[in-house]
N, C-alpha and C positions, 0 to 999 in steps of 0.2 A: 645748486641745491634743489631748485624747483624741478629741473630735469631729472635729478636723481630720485626725488620723491615720486615723480610721475612714473619713472621706470619701475620703482619698487611696487607701486600700486598695480601696475600692469602685470608684473611677474606674479604678485599675490593673487590677482584675479584669475590668471591662467592656471595657477596651481590649484586653486579652489575648484575651478571648472574641471580640471583633469581628475581631481579626486572624486568629484560628483559623477563624472562620466565613467569612472572605473568600476562602479557598481550600479548597474541599471537593469531593467527588465530583459535585457539581452544577455546578461552575464550572471549566471547563478553560482559562480565558483565560491564566493565568500560564504554563501548560505549552505551550499552543498558540503563545505568543509566543516560545518558545525555537526555533521553526522559523523560520529566516531565509534570505533570498536569498543572503547571503554564504556561509553554511555549505553550502547546496545547490550553489552554484557551485564552491566549493573541492573538494567531493567529486566532482561531475560531471566536472570537468576531469581527474580521475584515472580514473574508471570509463570515460569515453569518450575516453581518450588512445590514441595510436598504440601505446603499450606493450601494450595489451590486444588488439591485432590484430583488432579488429572482433568479438570475442567469439563467433565461430562455435561452434555446439553441439559440445561435447566437445573443442574445440581447446585448444592450449596457452594461448592468449590468454584464453579463457573461464575456464580453470582458474585463471589468474593473477587475473582479476577476482573469482572466487569467494573466493580467499584474501584479497584485499583486503577484501571484505565481511565475512568472518569476523573479520579484524583489527579492524574497526570495532565489531563486536558485543563482542568481547573488551575493547576500550578502554572501552566503555560498561558493561561488567560485565553483559551480557545473555547468558545461557547458551543452549546448545542445548536442544531440547525434552526434557521429561521422558519417559523411555522410549526415547530415541534414544541412540546410541553416540557421536555426533559432530555437527558442524554440517552434515554431508552426508546427503542421501538419494540413494544411488547408484542409477543407472538403467542397466541393461545395454543394449548396442548392439542386442541381439535385440529388445528392446521398441521402441526408437527406430526400427528399420527394418522393423517388422512390417507396417505399413500400406502404405508405399511405400518400397522399399529405396533409400535415398540414401547407403548406405555410411557412416553416422554411427558414430563411436566411442562408447564408454561415456561417460556424462556424469552430472551431479549437480544436483539441486535443493539450494539452500542454505536452511537454516531456523534461526530463533532463536525464543525463547519467553519470555514473562513469565506466570507462573502467577497465576491469579485468587485473590483473598483470601477470597472468600465462596462462589463457585460455580466452583471450579477445573475441574470436569469439563465445563463448557460452554465451547466454544472458538470464538473469532472468528478467521477467517483473513484476513490482509491480504496480497495477492499482487501481484507484478509479474514480468515476465520479464527476465532479465539477459543473455540471448543476443542476438546480432544476426546479420548475414549474412557477417561475416568479411572476407576479402580477395578482390577480384575483379580480374583482369588487373593484378596488382601494386599495386592501390590499396586502401587500408584504408578500410572503411566503419565509422565509429565509432559510429553510432547514438546520438547524444547525446539526441535526443528519443525515439527508438524503440529500446529503452525505458530508456535511461540515466536519463531524467527520473523514471520510475516507480521505478527501482531506488534512486536517492538519496532519493526521497521516503520510501520505506519506512524507510531508515536513520534519517532525521530523526524520523519518527513513533515508531519504537521508542525512540529516545533520549528523546523527550519523555515517553513513558509510563514509562520507567525513572526519569527525574527526578521524576515524580509519585510513583512508588513509594518513592523515597528520602525524599521529604517526607511519607510516610505516607498517600498517596492513590493507591495502586496500583489497577489495575483489579479489579473484583469477579469478572469472568470472565477466563479465560485468553485470551491472544492469541498466535497463531502468525504470525510474520513469514516469509513464504514467497517466496523468489526462485526462480522456476522456469526451467528450461532448455527448449530445443527448441520454443519458441513459433513461431519463424519457419518451422519445418518441419512444423507441424500441431498445435500446442498439446500437444506430447508430455509436457512436464514436469508440467503441471497434470493431464493425463489420468492420468499415472502416480500422482500423489499421490491423486487422487480414487478410483482403483481400488485403491490400496495405502495408505490413510490411516493416519497414526500415531495419530490420535484418531478414534473412531467417527464416521461420517457423521451418525448420529442425534444426536450431541452437538455437532455443528458448527452454530452458530446462524446464521452469515451469512458472506459473503465480500465484501470490498471489493477490487476489482481496479483497478490504476492502470497505464495503458498510454498513453504519450504525453500529457504535461500541461505541456510547456515552451514551446509555440509557439502560433501562431494560424493559423486557416485563412482562405481567401479570403472566406468568408461573414461573417467578423468582422474585416475589414481595418482597421476604425477603432477597435477596442478589443480588449484581451486580458482584459477583466474578465468572462469567461464560462467555462463548462465544459459539455461535453456530458455528460448523465446518461443512462445506458443500463441498462435491466434492473431498476431498483429496484422497479418496480410489477408485474413479471411474475409473481412468486410471493407477494409480501407487501405489503399496503397499509401495514403498519407501516414497512417499510424506506423506501418512497417518502416517507411523511409525516415520518420522522426526517430524511431527507436534506434535504428542503425546509425544515423547521423549524430545523435546525442552521445551514444556510446563512443563513437570514433573521436568525438571532440573532447569528452570529459573523463571517461572511465576506462576505455580500452580493454574491456573484457572480451573474451572469445565468445561470440554469440553462436550458440549451437541450435540449429533449427531442425534437428533430427525428429523431435516429437511433434513438430508442426505438420508433418506429412499426414494428409487425411487418411492415408492407408496404414498409418502406424497402428499396430495391434493393441497398443496400450490405451489409445483413445483418451489421452490426458486432456485434450481440448474440451471434452465433455465431462471431465471429472473434477473440476474445481469451480469456484463460485463465479468466475467471469462468464461462464456459459449461460447463466441466467440473465445476463445482460445481452450477450451476443444473440440469443434467440429472439430478442426484441429489436434487433437491428442496431444495437449500440456497439461500435468498434471496441474490441477488448484485447489487451495484451496480458499474458500470463507469464510471470517470471518464476523460475523453478530450478532447483539444483539436481533433480533426479532422485530416484529411490536408492537408499543405502541399507546397510545391514541392520540398522536399528529402527527401520520404518515400522511403526505400529508395535513397537516392543517397549518394555519398561526401561530399556537401556537408552532410549532417546532422551538424553540428559544434557543440561547446559554445559557441562565440562567437555562435551564432545563437539561443541559448536566451534567452527573456525571463524573467529570474530573479524579477522581481516577481510575474509570473503563476504561475510554478512554486511559489513560496512560498505564495501565496494558495490555490491548488488543493490543495497538500499540507496546509495548515491545515484545509481543508474535510474532507479524508479523515480527518484526526486527530479532528475534533470529531464526525464521524459514528461513528467507532470508539469514542470516549469514551462516547457515549450507548448504543451497542449493548452495550458491556462493563459499563456501570454501572447501567443501568435495572433496576427491580425484577424485571420479567418478561422472558424472552427473547421476541423478536419472533415473531409468529404467521404461519405459512404459511397463507394463506387463498385461494390460487388454485392451480389444477391445473398440473402440468408440461405444457408444450406443446412 
């Protein structure tokens, strides 16, 4: 009886240990799988609804969208950043109109934050722009893919990290979830943050930027199991290697590097918000599905999003972030700014 009891206790201990080891800071699978097509769809139908009036920079509709984003962070119990006074980073009209006066009103970046457990002063920024082009000739341009898709992806990534934290597996480094304004008018929101950072640029380890990940382009007419990867190797071999390795291990998308070529005539590397981090020497990776027939048209609607693809690409961004936030050493910048 005594031997049987001892054996039972031993087996129970091993079982508990195995369960504990099955989810740790080396394995994001449980939390990655909380990101679903259904949740992304439900959220995007709100962000890209007519109620948001196309989310033009500084408009009533964009401010309503910002309030919705904040409500989701509050629901997930994710606070605004340490050192900030609210979920808003206010940007004055004078800044937004300084380069080319488009008579834009004051606007705001929206930010949320999970503090790192071991290296809180090192910060990973995950960004997407939540503005679009508003109303033209009485027609609302809802921008479901551009960049409603990136906006809701960040919400889901943040929620997944918060669930990990609740389970005792929060990120070792801090993560700033940054929804920027003014992208459509010249990357203004990310430029404002990079020039007025809440956390020192020197402590910002990397940027993951998500801009249009819910559709497919003509080059991939027969599949949506791909994503364009832009910029990962421009400043850091580590960032490129991590992106490839995490995809191979968890998501198995076809990584397309076509637009990463510095000679590519589209110059997408300079055309989204990651660029304002890269120009300060912060390694950045830009995830993108390419341009499609509804780009910057009123027909960019939520019913055209391929939610299976959106979920898979969001999961890739999450597992890249997981590795960047939890690896023993911050990634190395081993290439010059160009």
